[in-house]
C-alpha positions, 0 to 999 in steps of 0.5 A: 030475724031475716027480712026479704027485701023484695016482699017484706016477709019476716022469718026467724033464723036459727043459729046453731050453738049460739050463746049470748055470752060467747057469741059475737056475730059477723055477717058477710053476704048470706054467711054468719060467723061466731063462736058458739057453745055446745049444748052441755056448755063445755066446749066452744066452737068456731061456727060459720053458717049460711042462711037457709041451710039447716046445718053450719058449714063449719063447726070446729072445736076451739076450746073448753069452758073451765070450771070457773065458767070462763072459756079457754078460747074467748074469741073476739068478733070474727073478721071477713076477707073478700078475695078469696072469701075467708073468715078469721077467728082470733082469741083474746090471747092472739091465736088466729084460725082462718078458714076459706069459704067456697060455696057450701064447703070450708077449708082451713088456711095454713098461715105459715105456708102463705107467709113463706110464699110471700117472702 
């Protein structure tokens, strides 16, 4: 549910590919990030959506669901960074994916290039 603070109006928001089993959400301003599951239940996606937009601004495949029902990429709750606006998805095994959010677009951040520049 989304609450308009000025008017008190309640509205339902839809989260594409949201699944209670795989999705732990994290909010930053009007953006929400989570790991979602495909409609056929076979693929796990890293998703960033903006409230009020129909399609997610990021939907990247990060893994498959194995035959035993466990995802190959089980991610924890995504974390947000403010300057610049970035979201990081981290798997239980330590694999990390970071994306920069710019308005209605998302760019992949190359962590290796960033580390080389700080040395």
